[in-house]
C-alpha positions in Angstrom: -18.2 -8.5 5.0 -20.3 -7.3 2.2 -19.5 -6.1 -1.3 -18.3 -2.5 -1.2 -21.0 -0.1 -2.3 -18.4 2.3 -3.7 -17.3 -0.1 -6.5 -18.7 1.3 -9.7 -18.9 -2.1 -11.5 -17.9 -5.7 -11.3 -14.2 -6.3 -11.8 -12.6 -9.3 -13.5 -9.4 -9.3 -11.4 -10.4 -7.5 -8.2 -12.9 -8.2 -5.4 -13.8 -5.5 -2.8 -15.4 -6.3 0.5 -16.6 -3.6 2.9 -16.9 -3.8 6.7 -17.8 -0.5 8.1 -14.9 2.0 7.5 -12.6 -0.8 6.3 -12.4 -2.3 2.8 -10.5 -5.4 1.7 -9.3 -5.1 -1.9 -8.1 -8.5 -3.2 -6.1 -8.8 -6.4 -7.4 -12.0 -8.0 -5.6 -13.5 -11.0 -4.5 -16.8 -9.3 -3.7 -18.7 -12.4 -0.8 -16.2 -13.0 -0.1 -15.7 -9.2 -1.9 -12.4 -9.4 0.7 -11.0 -11.8 0.0 -7.4 -12.9 -1.1 -7.1 -16.5 -2.5 -3.9 -18.0 -6.1 -5.0 -17.5 -5.6 -5.6 -13.8 -3.8 -2.3 -13.3 -6.6 -0.5 -15.2 -9.1 -2.1 -12.8 -7.0 -1.1 -9.8 -6.8 2.5 -11.1 -10.6 2.6 -11.4 -11.2 0.9 -8.0 -8.8 3.2 -6.2 -10.5 6.3 -7.7 -13.9 5.0 -6.6 -12.7 4.1 -3.1 -11.0 7.5 -2.6 -14.2 9.3 -3.4 -15.9 7.6 -0.4 -15.5 9.9 2.6 -16.8 7.3 5.0 -14.0 4.8 4.1 -11.0 5.1 6.4 -8.7 2.1 5.7 -8.0 -0.1 2.7 -6.4 -3.6 3.1 -4.7 -4.8 -0.1 -4.0 -8.5 -0.5 -3.7 -11.3 -3.1 -6.0 -14.2 -3.8 -4.8 -17.7 -2.9 -2.1 -18.9 -0.6 0.9 -18.7 -3.0 1.2 -15.0 -3.9 0.4 -11.5 -3.0 1.5 -10.4 -6.5 4.2 -12.4 -8.2 5.2 -9.4 -10.4 4.3 -7.8 -13.6 3.1 -9.9 -16.5 6.4 -10.6 -18.4 4.5 -11.8 -21.4 3.1 -8.3 -21.9 6.4 -6.6 -21.2 8.4 -8.7 -23.5 6.8 -7.4 -26.6 7.3 -3.7 -25.8 9.7 -1.3 -27.4 11.5 1.5 -25.5 8.6 3.9 -25.8 6.0 1.3 -24.9 8.0 0.3 -21.8 8.3 3.9 -20.7 4.5 4.3 -21.0 3.9 1.1 -19.1 6.2 2.2 -16.3 4.5 5.6 -16.1 1.0 4.1 -15.9 1.9 1.6 -13.2 3.7 4.3 -11.2 0.8 6.6 -11.5 -1.7 4.0 -10.2 0.6 3.2 -7.2 1.2 6.9 -6.5 -2.6 7.4 -6.5 -3.0 4.6 -3.9 -0.1 6.1 -1.8 -1.3 9.7 -1.7 -5.1 9.1 -1.2 -7.0 9.9 1.9 -7.2 6.4 3.2 -4.5 4.5 5.1 -3.5 1.5 3.0 -2.3 -1.7 4.6 -0.6 -4.5 2.5 -1.4 -8.0 3.8 1.3 -9.9 2.0 0.7 -13.6 1.5 3.3 -15.5 -0.4 5.3 -13.9 -3.2 5.6 -10.1 -3.5 8.1 -9.8 -6.3 8.8 -7.1 -8.9 5.6 -5.1 -9.3 4.1 -7.0 -6.4 6.9 -5.8 -4.1 6.4 -2.3 -5.5 2.7 -2.4 -4.8 3.5 -3.4 -1.1 6.0 -0.5 -0.9 3.3 1.9 -2.1 1.1 1.0 0.9 1.6 2.8 4.2 1.8 -0.3 6.4 3.0 -3.8 5.5 2.1 -7.1 7.3 3.6 -10.4 6.1 2.6 -14.0 6.5 5.4 -16.2 7.5 5.6 -17.6 3.9 6.0 -14.2 2.3 8.9 -13.5 0.0 9.9 -10.0 -1.2 12.2 -9.0 -4.0 12.9 -6.9 -7.0 14.4 -9.4 -9.4 14.2 -7.3 -12.6 17.9 -7.2 -13.2 17.8 -10.9 -13.9 15.7 -10.1 -16.9 18.0 -7.3 -18.0 15.6 -4.6 -16.9 15.0 -2.4 -13.9 12.1 -1.9 -11.5 9.5 0.3 -13.1 6.7 1.1 -10.6 8.7 3.1 -8.0 10.8 0.3 -6.5 14.1 2.1 -7.0 12.7 5.1 -5.1 10.6 3.7 -2.3 12.8 0.8 -1.2 15.9 2.9 -0.4 13.8 5.4 1.5 12.3 2.5 3.5 15.3 0.3 4.3 18.3 2.5 3.5 20.4 2.9 0.3 22.9 0.1 1.1 20.3 -2.6 1.8 18.2 -1.5 -1.1 21.1 -1.4 -3.5 22.1 -4.9 -2.6 18.6 -6.3 -3.0 18.0 -4.6 -6.3 21.4 -5.3 -7.8 21.4 -9.0 -6.9 17.7 -9.5 -7.4 17.6 -11.8 -4.4 14.4 -12.5 -2.4 14.1 -11.9 1.3 11.9 -13.9 3.6 9.4 -12.5 6.1 11.7 -12.5 9.1 14.5 -10.7 7.2 11.9 -8.2 5.9 10.9 -7.5 9.4 14.5 -7.1 10.5 15.3 -4.5 7.8 12.1 -2.6 8.3 10.4 -3.6 5.1 7.4 -4.9 7.0 6.0 -4.0 10.4 4.7 -7.4 11.6 5.0 -11.1 10.7 2.2 -13.6 11.5 1.0 -17.1 10.6 -0.7 -17.2 7.2 -4.2 -17.8 8.7 -3.7 -14.8 11.1 -2.8 -12.4 8.3 -6.1 -10.8 7.4 -7.3 -10.8 11.1 -4.1 -9.0 12.1 -4.5 -6.5 9.2 -8.2 -6.0 10.1 -7.4 -5.3 13.8 -4.9 -2.6 12.8 -7.3 -1.2 10.3 -10.1 -0.9 12.8 -7.8 0.7 15.3 -6.8 3.4 12.7 -10.4 3.8 11.6 -11.4 4.7 15.2 -9.0 7.6 15.3 -9.6 11.2 14.1 -10.0 10.9 10.3 -8.5 14.3 9.5 -5.6 13.7 11.9 -4.8 10.3 10.3 -4.8 11.9 6.9 -2.6 14.8 8.1 0.1 12.6 9.7 0.4 10.5 6.6 0.8 13.6 4.4 3.2 15.4 6.7 5.4 12.3 7.3 5.5 11.5 3.6 6.3 15.1 2.4 8.6 15.8 5.3 10.7 12.8 4.4 11.7 14.6 1.2 12.7 17.8 3.1 15.4 18.9 5.4 14.5 18.6 9.1 13.7 22.2 9.7 11.4 22.4 6.7 9.7 19.2 7.9 9.1 20.7 11.3 7.7 23.8 9.7 5.3 21.7 7.7 4.2 19.9 10.8 3.6 23.3 12.6 1.7 24.6 9.5 -0.8 21.7 9.7 -0.9 21.3 13.5 -3.8 23.8 13.8 -5.9 22.3 11.0 -8.1 20.0 13.2 -8.5 22.4 16.2 -11.8 23.9 15.2 -13.3 20.6 14.1 -12.4 17.0 15.1 -9.5 18.1 17.3 -11.8 20.2 19.5 -14.2 17.2 19.7 -11.4 14.7 20.5 -9.9 16.8 23.3 -13.3 17.7 24.7 -14.1 13.9 24.7 -10.9 13.2 26.5 -11.6 15.8 29.2 -15.1 14.5 29.6 -14.0 10.9 29.7 -16.2 9.7 26.8 -15.6 8.3 23.3 -15.2 11.0 20.6 -17.9 11.5 18.0 -16.1 12.0 14.7 
């Protein structure tokens, strides 16, 4: 891989490596187990904005540096000095960054190595697909500190695993291992640690080879439809079904009939 051309500057806490239509974004603050401080979140915000402006980029893989942690959580040292207003602002900022990542044009895959706790779990939840190494641990332990999740965890986790399971996890603050995460639907695949990035890259390349507009549309329709009643969701699907037909859809179906690879 090579350093991604879309990165506007050198980052202190992030590295970006580009391989064709796929970019690996690594959060790198290993001395703090990649904990999210304001500076790292600011860099992530900048990097996501830059990557989303690159129309040739199809998939982003998000992972953490080192073998111990994806992201061990938010930086408690920073949070501990905040008052109520400052805490609300910190939550709003982190939520906005994660929402930007979630709603952008690229498919985002979390390759979770080690601990994904608090803000790290919330970052994984904001990704569209989650793969876990066998040593991965997930959890929202904020109640043990007398606070609550602040980057969307109370909203995304119930939608992903169901209200009962999410309520138990959040209220107890307990961690779940990779196999339990797979069983409850928190992750889609569990692999050996050394196979994590290759597995994520294989999925990323598969997605990158599909119709780019179609992939963006299915992400949008599925996400927005989840918040609607069934009939409204089906109407949204029908509304966008025709969008690709005079462009890549026509090419994709023509290529199928002509038994050749499509040219996106």
